[in-house]
mmJSON file of the N, C-alpha and C atoms, coordinates in Angstrom:
{"data_MODEL":{"atom_site":{
"group_PDB":["ATOM","ATOM","ATOM","ATOM","ATOM","ATOM","ATOM","ATOM","ATOM","ATOM","ATOM","ATOM","ATOM","ATOM","ATOM","ATOM","ATOM","ATOM","ATOM","ATOM","ATOM","ATOM","ATOM","ATOM","ATOM","ATOM","ATOM","ATOM","ATOM","ATOM","ATOM","ATOM","ATOM","ATOM","ATOM","ATOM","ATOM","ATOM","ATOM","ATOM","ATOM","ATOM","ATOM","ATOM","ATOM","ATOM","ATOM","ATOM","ATOM","ATOM","ATOM","ATOM","ATOM","ATOM","ATOM","ATOM","ATOM","ATOM","ATOM","ATOM","ATOM","ATOM","ATOM","ATOM","ATOM","ATOM","ATOM","ATOM","ATOM","ATOM","ATOM","ATOM","ATOM","ATOM","ATOM","ATOM","ATOM","ATOM","ATOM","ATOM","ATOM","ATOM","ATOM","ATOM","ATOM","ATOM","ATOM","ATOM","ATOM","ATOM","ATOM","ATOM","ATOM","ATOM","ATOM","ATOM","ATOM","ATOM","ATOM","ATOM","ATOM","ATOM","ATOM","ATOM","ATOM","ATOM","ATOM","ATOM","ATOM","ATOM","ATOM","ATOM","ATOM","ATOM","ATOM","ATOM","ATOM","ATOM","ATOM","ATOM","ATOM","ATOM","ATOM","ATOM","ATOM","ATOM","ATOM","ATOM","ATOM","ATOM","ATOM","ATOM","ATOM","ATOM","ATOM","ATOM","ATOM","ATOM"],
"id":[1,2,3,4,5,6,7,8,9,10,11,12,13,14,15,16,17,18,19,20,21,22,23,24,25,26,27,28,29,30,31,32,33,34,35,36,37,38,39,40,41,42,43,44,45,46,47,48,49,50,51,52,53,54,55,56,57,58,59,60,61,62,63,64,65,66,67,68,69,70,71,72,73,74,75,76,77,78,79,80,81,82,83,84,85,86,87,88,89,90,91,92,93,94,95,96,97,98,99,100,101,102,103,104,105,106,107,108,109,110,111,112,113,114,115,116,117,118,119,120,121,122,123,124,125,126,127,128,129,130,131,132,133,134,135,136,137,138],
"type_symbol":["N","C","C","N","C","C","N","C","C","N","C","C","N","C","C","N","C","C","N","C","C","N","C","C","N","C","C","N","C","C","N","C","C","N","C","C","N","C","C","N","C","C","N","C","C","N","C","C","N","C","C","N","C","C","N","C","C","N","C","C","N","C","C","N","C","C","N","C","C","N","C","C","N","C","C","N","C","C","N","C","C","N","C","C","N","C","C","N","C","C","N","C","C","N","C","C","N","C","C","N","C","C","N","C","C","N","C","C","N","C","C","N","C","C","N","C","C","N","C","C","N","C","C","N","C","C","N","C","C","N","C","C","N","C","C","N","C","C"],
"label_atom_id":["N","CA","C","N","CA","C","N","CA","C","N","CA","C","N","CA","C","N","CA","C","N","CA","C","N","CA","C","N","CA","C","N","CA","C","N","CA","C","N","CA","C","N","CA","C","N","CA","C","N","CA","C","N","CA","C","N","CA","C","N","CA","C","N","CA","C","N","CA","C","N","CA","C","N","CA","C","N","CA","C","N","CA","C","N","CA","C","N","CA","C","N","CA","C","N","CA","C","N","CA","C","N","CA","C","N","CA","C","N","CA","C","N","CA","C","N","CA","C","N","CA","C","N","CA","C","N","CA","C","N","CA","C","N","CA","C","N","CA","C","N","CA","C","N","CA","C","N","CA","C","N","CA","C","N","CA","C","N","CA","C"],
"label_alt_id":[null,null,null,null,null,null,null,null,null,null,null,null,null,null,null,null,null,null,null,null,null,null,null,null,null,null,null,null,null,null,null,null,null,null,null,null,null,null,null,null,null,null,null,null,null,null,null,null,null,null,null,null,null,null,null,null,null,null,null,null,null,null,null,null,null,null,null,null,null,null,null,null,null,null,null,null,null,null,null,null,null,null,null,null,null,null,null,null,null,null,null,null,null,null,null,null,null,null,null,null,null,null,null,null,null,null,null,null,null,null,null,null,null,null,null,null,null,null,null,null,null,null,null,null,null,null,null,null,null,null,null,null,null,null,null,null,null,null],
"label_comp_id":["MET","MET","MET","LYS","LYS","LYS","ASN","ASN","ASN","SER","SER","SER","PRO","PRO","PRO","ALA","ALA","ALA","ASN","ASN","ASN","PRO","PRO","PRO","VAL","VAL","VAL","LEU","LEU","LEU","ALA","ALA","ALA","ARG","ARG","ARG","THR","THR","THR","HIS","HIS","HIS","LEU","LEU","LEU","LYS","LYS","LYS","HIS","HIS","HIS","PHE","PHE","PHE","SER","SER","SER","ASN","ASN","ASN","VAL","VAL","VAL","LYS","LYS","LYS","LYS","LYS","LYS","ILE","ILE","ILE","ALA","ALA","ALA","HIS","HIS","HIS","PHE","PHE","PHE","SER","SER","SER","ARG","ARG","ARG","LEU","LEU","LEU","SER","SER","SER","LEU","LEU","LEU","CYS","CYS","CYS","ARG","ARG","ARG","VAL","VAL","VAL","ALA","ALA","ALA","SER","SER","SER","ASP","ASP","ASP","ARG","ARG","ARG","LEU","LEU","LEU","ARG","ARG","ARG","PRO","PRO","PRO","HIS","HIS","HIS","THR","THR","THR","LYS","LYS","LYS","ILE","ILE","ILE"],
"label_asym_id":["A","A","A","A","A","A","A","A","A","A","A","A","A","A","A","A","A","A","A","A","A","A","A","A","A","A","A","A","A","A","A","A","A","A","A","A","A","A","A","A","A","A","A","A","A","A","A","A","A","A","A","A","A","A","A","A","A","A","A","A","A","A","A","A","A","A","A","A","A","A","A","A","A","A","A","A","A","A","A","A","A","A","A","A","A","A","A","A","A","A","A","A","A","A","A","A","A","A","A","A","A","A","A","A","A","A","A","A","A","A","A","A","A","A","A","A","A","A","A","A","A","A","A","A","A","A","A","A","A","A","A","A","A","A","A","A","A","A"],
"label_entity_id":["1","1","1","1","1","1","1","1","1","1","1","1","1","1","1","1","1","1","1","1","1","1","1","1","1","1","1","1","1","1","1","1","1","1","1","1","1","1","1","1","1","1","1","1","1","1","1","1","1","1","1","1","1","1","1","1","1","1","1","1","1","1","1","1","1","1","1","1","1","1","1","1","1","1","1","1","1","1","1","1","1","1","1","1","1","1","1","1","1","1","1","1","1","1","1","1","1","1","1","1","1","1","1","1","1","1","1","1","1","1","1","1","1","1","1","1","1","1","1","1","1","1","1","1","1","1","1","1","1","1","1","1","1","1","1","1","1","1"],
"label_seq_id":[1,1,1,2,2,2,3,3,3,4,4,4,5,5,5,6,6,6,7,7,7,8,8,8,9,9,9,10,10,10,11,11,11,12,12,12,13,13,13,14,14,14,15,15,15,16,16,16,17,17,17,18,18,18,19,19,19,20,20,20,21,21,21,22,22,22,23,23,23,24,24,24,25,25,25,26,26,26,27,27,27,28,28,28,29,29,29,30,30,30,31,31,31,32,32,32,33,33,33,34,34,34,35,35,35,36,36,36,37,37,37,38,38,38,39,39,39,40,40,40,41,41,41,42,42,42,43,43,43,44,44,44,45,45,45,46,46,46],
"pdbx_PDB_ins_code":[null,null,null,null,null,null,null,null,null,null,null,null,null,null,null,null,null,null,null,null,null,null,null,null,null,null,null,null,null,null,null,null,null,null,null,null,null,null,null,null,null,null,null,null,null,null,null,null,null,null,null,null,null,null,null,null,null,null,null,null,null,null,null,null,null,null,null,null,null,null,null,null,null,null,null,null,null,null,null,null,null,null,null,null,null,null,null,null,null,null,null,null,null,null,null,null,null,null,null,null,null,null,null,null,null,null,null,null,null,null,null,null,null,null,null,null,null,null,null,null,null,null,null,null,null,null,null,null,null,null,null,null,null,null,null,null,null,null],
"Cartn_x":[24.688,25.287,24.73,24.309,23.446,24.197,25.11,25.589,26.321,26.957,27.777,26.642,26.339,25.573,25.692,23.991,24.684,24.222,23.884,24.493,25.685,26.653,27.454,27.818,26.777,26.919,27.177,26.82,26.407,27.648,28.253,29.21,30.408,30.441,31.967,31.499,30.681,30.628,30.798,30.452,30.657,32.503,33.394,34.273,35.05,34.19,35.003,34.809,33.731,33.902,34.459,34.695,35.674,37.534,37.561,38.687,39.045,37.998,37.879,38.447,37.204,37.782,38.885,39.682,41.101,41.584,41.319,42.689,42.21,41.489,40.993,41.913,41.437,41.954,43.65,44.374,46.056,45.588,45.27,45.443,45.651,44.319,43.962,45.231,45.776,46.888,47.907,48.233,49.367,49.928,48.388,48.575,48.493,47.53,48.126,49.452,50.486,51.465,52.633,51.368,52.641,52.905,50.714,50.81,51.204,51.584,52.232,53.542,54.531,55.435,55.923,55.214,55.382,55.606,54.126,54.092,55.468,55.692,56.865,58.658,58.59,59.933,58.966,58.477,57.632,58.882,60.423,60.772,61.609,61.271,61.548,60.332,59.967,58.575,58.99,58.369,58.099,58.211],
"Cartn_y":[24.984,23.666,22.614,22.139,20.663,19.768,19.626,17.835,17.997,19.079,18.992,19.262,17.614,17.364,18.039,18.799,19.198,17.845,16.872,16.022,15.412,15.737,14.984,13.962,13.044,11.111,11.041,12.038,11.196,11.715,12.987,13.421,12.79,12.422,11.494,10.127,9.35,8.209,7.838,9.558,9.644,9.897,10.541,10.602,9.452,8.325,7.403,6.849,6.699,6.184,6.266,7.56,7.793,7.605,7.879,6.877,5.504,4.951,3.408,2.814,4.436,4.345,4.495,5.18,5.665,4.936,3.953,3.217,1.837,1.198,0.625,0.873,1.843,2.27,2.052,2.677,2.001,1.413,-0.108,-1.268,-1.806,-1.348,-1.742,-1.75,-0.071,0.175,-0.871,-0.789,-1.717,-2.815,-3.87,-5.111,-4.615,-3.788,-3.203,-3.07,-2.965,-2.544,-4.037,-4.105,-5.734,-6.816,-6.555,-7.799,-7.107,-5.458,-5.439,-5.497,-5.556,-5.665,-7.472,-8.016,-9.941,-10.047,-9.168,-9.195,-8.398,-7.25,-7.175,-8.244,-8.987,-9.82,-11.007,-11.824,-12.912,-13.88,-14.104,-14.825,-14.293,-13.26,-13.509,-13.621,-14.826,-14.751,-14.891,-13.919,-13.537,-14.773],
"Cartn_z":[-63.711,-63.447,-62.953,-63.664,-63.309,-62.468,-63.605,-62.951,-61.569,-60.771,-59.293,-59.186,-58.138,-57.145,-56.256,-55.278,-54.301,-52.662,-52.694,-52.268,-51.638,-50.401,-50.804,-50.301,-50.073,-49.499,-51.3,-52.335,-53.384,-54.369,-54.05,-54.666,-54.365,-53.066,-52.354,-53.198,-53.547,-53.934,-55.592,-56.26,-57.577,-58.056,-56.699,-57.065,-56.919,-55.315,-55.197,-57.112,-57.642,-58.658,-60.0,-59.595,-60.435,-60.632,-59.334,-59.505,-59.475,-59.001,-59.26,-60.842,-61.562,-63.027,-63.624,-63.117,-62.885,-62.774,-61.917,-61.295,-62.699,-63.019,-64.274,-65.468,-65.686,-67.003,-66.416,-66.016,-65.689,-65.803,-64.673,-64.972,-66.53,-66.7,-68.549,-69.483,-68.767,-70.167,-69.509,-68.334,-68.324,-68.339,-68.63,-69.598,-71.098,-71.481,-72.793,-73.176,-72.281,-72.471,-72.781,-71.752,-71.247,-72.872,-73.202,-74.592,-75.626,-75.79,-76.968,-77.017,-75.376,-75.79,-75.241,-74.965,-75.298,-77.12,-77.417,-79.813,-79.852,-79.184,-79.277,-79.769,-78.685,-78.308,-77.967,-78.864,-78.484,-78.024,-78.179,-77.482,-76.613,-75.671,-74.374,-73.414,-73.289,-71.995,-71.26,-70.189,-68.63,-67.729],
"occupancy":[1.0,1.0,1.0,1.0,1.0,1.0,1.0,1.0,1.0,1.0,1.0,1.0,1.0,1.0,1.0,1.0,1.0,1.0,1.0,1.0,1.0,1.0,1.0,1.0,1.0,1.0,1.0,1.0,1.0,1.0,1.0,1.0,1.0,1.0,1.0,1.0,1.0,1.0,1.0,1.0,1.0,1.0,1.0,1.0,1.0,1.0,1.0,1.0,1.0,1.0,1.0,1.0,1.0,1.0,1.0,1.0,1.0,1.0,1.0,1.0,1.0,1.0,1.0,1.0,1.0,1.0,1.0,1.0,1.0,1.0,1.0,1.0,1.0,1.0,1.0,1.0,1.0,1.0,1.0,1.0,1.0,1.0,1.0,1.0,1.0,1.0,1.0,1.0,1.0,1.0,1.0,1.0,1.0,1.0,1.0,1.0,1.0,1.0,1.0,1.0,1.0,1.0,1.0,1.0,1.0,1.0,1.0,1.0,1.0,1.0,1.0,1.0,1.0,1.0,1.0,1.0,1.0,1.0,1.0,1.0,1.0,1.0,1.0,1.0,1.0,1.0,1.0,1.0,1.0,1.0,1.0,1.0,1.0,1.0,1.0,1.0,1.0,1.0],
"B_iso_or_equiv":[0.0,0.0,0.0,0.0,0.0,0.0,0.0,0.0,0.0,0.0,0.0,0.0,0.0,0.0,0.0,0.0,0.0,0.0,0.0,0.0,0.0,0.0,0.0,0.0,0.0,0.0,0.0,0.0,0.0,0.0,0.0,0.0,0.0,0.0,0.0,0.0,0.0,0.0,0.0,0.0,0.0,0.0,0.0,0.0,0.0,0.0,0.0,0.0,0.0,0.0,0.0,0.0,0.0,0.0,0.0,0.0,0.0,0.0,0.0,0.0,0.0,0.0,0.0,0.0,0.0,0.0,0.0,0.0,0.0,0.0,0.0,0.0,0.0,0.0,0.0,0.0,0.0,0.0,0.0,0.0,0.0,0.0,0.0,0.0,0.0,0.0,0.0,0.0,0.0,0.0,0.0,0.0,0.0,0.0,0.0,0.0,0.0,0.0,0.0,0.0,0.0,0.0,0.0,0.0,0.0,0.0,0.0,0.0,0.0,0.0,0.0,0.0,0.0,0.0,0.0,0.0,0.0,0.0,0.0,0.0,0.0,0.0,0.0,0.0,0.0,0.0,0.0,0.0,0.0,0.0,0.0,0.0,0.0,0.0,0.0,0.0,0.0,0.0],
"pdbx_formal_charge":[null,null,null,null,null,null,null,null,null,null,null,null,null,null,null,null,null,null,null,null,null,null,null,null,null,null,null,null,null,null,null,null,null,null,null,null,null,null,null,null,null,null,null,null,null,null,null,null,null,null,null,null,null,null,null,null,null,null,null,null,null,null,null,null,null,null,null,null,null,null,null,null,null,null,null,null,null,null,null,null,null,null,null,null,null,null,null,null,null,null,null,null,null,null,null,null,null,null,null,null,null,null,null,null,null,null,null,null,null,null,null,null,null,null,null,null,null,null,null,null,null,null,null,null,null,null,null,null,null,null,null,null,null,null,null,null,null,null],
"auth_seq_id":[1,1,1,2,2,2,3,3,3,4,4,4,5,5,5,6,6,6,7,7,7,8,8,8,9,9,9,10,10,10,11,11,11,12,12,12,13,13,13,14,14,14,15,15,15,16,16,16,17,17,17,18,18,18,19,19,19,20,20,20,21,21,21,22,22,22,23,23,23,24,24,24,25,25,25,26,26,26,27,27,27,28,28,28,29,29,29,30,30,30,31,31,31,32,32,32,33,33,33,34,34,34,35,35,35,36,36,36,37,37,37,38,38,38,39,39,39,40,40,40,41,41,41,42,42,42,43,43,43,44,44,44,45,45,45,46,46,46],
"auth_comp_id":["MET","MET","MET","LYS","LYS","LYS","ASN","ASN","ASN","SER","SER","SER","PRO","PRO","PRO","ALA","ALA","ALA","ASN","ASN","ASN","PRO","PRO","PRO","VAL","VAL","VAL","LEU","LEU","LEU","ALA","ALA","ALA","ARG","ARG","ARG","THR","THR","THR","HIS","HIS","HIS","LEU","LEU","LEU","LYS","LYS","LYS","HIS","HIS","HIS","PHE","PHE","PHE","SER","SER","SER","ASN","ASN","ASN","VAL","VAL","VAL","LYS","LYS","LYS","LYS","LYS","LYS","ILE","ILE","ILE","ALA","ALA","ALA","HIS","HIS","HIS","PHE","PHE","PHE","SER","SER","SER","ARG","ARG","ARG","LEU","LEU","LEU","SER","SER","SER","LEU","LEU","LEU","CYS","CYS","CYS","ARG","ARG","ARG","VAL","VAL","VAL","ALA","ALA","ALA","SER","SER","SER","ASP","ASP","ASP","ARG","ARG","ARG","LEU","LEU","LEU","ARG","ARG","ARG","PRO","PRO","PRO","HIS","HIS","HIS","THR","THR","THR","LYS","LYS","LYS","ILE","ILE","ILE"],
"auth_asym_id":["A","A","A","A","A","A","A","A","A","A","A","A","A","A","A","A","A","A","A","A","A","A","A","A","A","A","A","A","A","A","A","A","A","A","A","A","A","A","A","A","A","A","A","A","A","A","A","A","A","A","A","A","A","A","A","A","A","A","A","A","A","A","A","A","A","A","A","A","A","A","A","A","A","A","A","A","A","A","A","A","A","A","A","A","A","A","A","A","A","A","A","A","A","A","A","A","A","A","A","A","A","A","A","A","A","A","A","A","A","A","A","A","A","A","A","A","A","A","A","A","A","A","A","A","A","A","A","A","A","A","A","A","A","A","A","A","A","A"],
"auth_atom_id":["N","CA","C","N","CA","C","N","CA","C","N","CA","C","N","CA","C","N","CA","C","N","CA","C","N","CA","C","N","CA","C","N","CA","C","N","CA","C","N","CA","C","N","CA","C","N","CA","C","N","CA","C","N","CA","C","N","CA","C","N","CA","C","N","CA","C","N","CA","C","N","CA","C","N","CA","C","N","CA","C","N","CA","C","N","CA","C","N","CA","C","N","CA","C","N","CA","C","N","CA","C","N","CA","C","N","CA","C","N","CA","C","N","CA","C","N","CA","C","N","CA","C","N","CA","C","N","CA","C","N","CA","C","N","CA","C","N","CA","C","N","CA","C","N","CA","C","N","CA","C","N","CA","C","N","CA","C","N","CA","C"],
"pdbx_PDB_model_num":[1,1,1,1,1,1,1,1,1,1,1,1,1,1,1,1,1,1,1,1,1,1,1,1,1,1,1,1,1,1,1,1,1,1,1,1,1,1,1,1,1,1,1,1,1,1,1,1,1,1,1,1,1,1,1,1,1,1,1,1,1,1,1,1,1,1,1,1,1,1,1,1,1,1,1,1,1,1,1,1,1,1,1,1,1,1,1,1,1,1,1,1,1,1,1,1,1,1,1,1,1,1,1,1,1,1,1,1,1,1,1,1,1,1,1,1,1,1,1,1,1,1,1,1,1,1,1,1,1,1,1,1,1,1,1,1,1,1]
}}}
């Protein structure tokens, strides 16, 4: 297995980047759900 970095600092930054990506994906999914609900119910504006 070559993709596991031996450098602990590199591994830590990779883990931080992965958590940021998960957070961004979560927020984009929330915004997508909000847009979809707004399209489903166009009369109820929040």
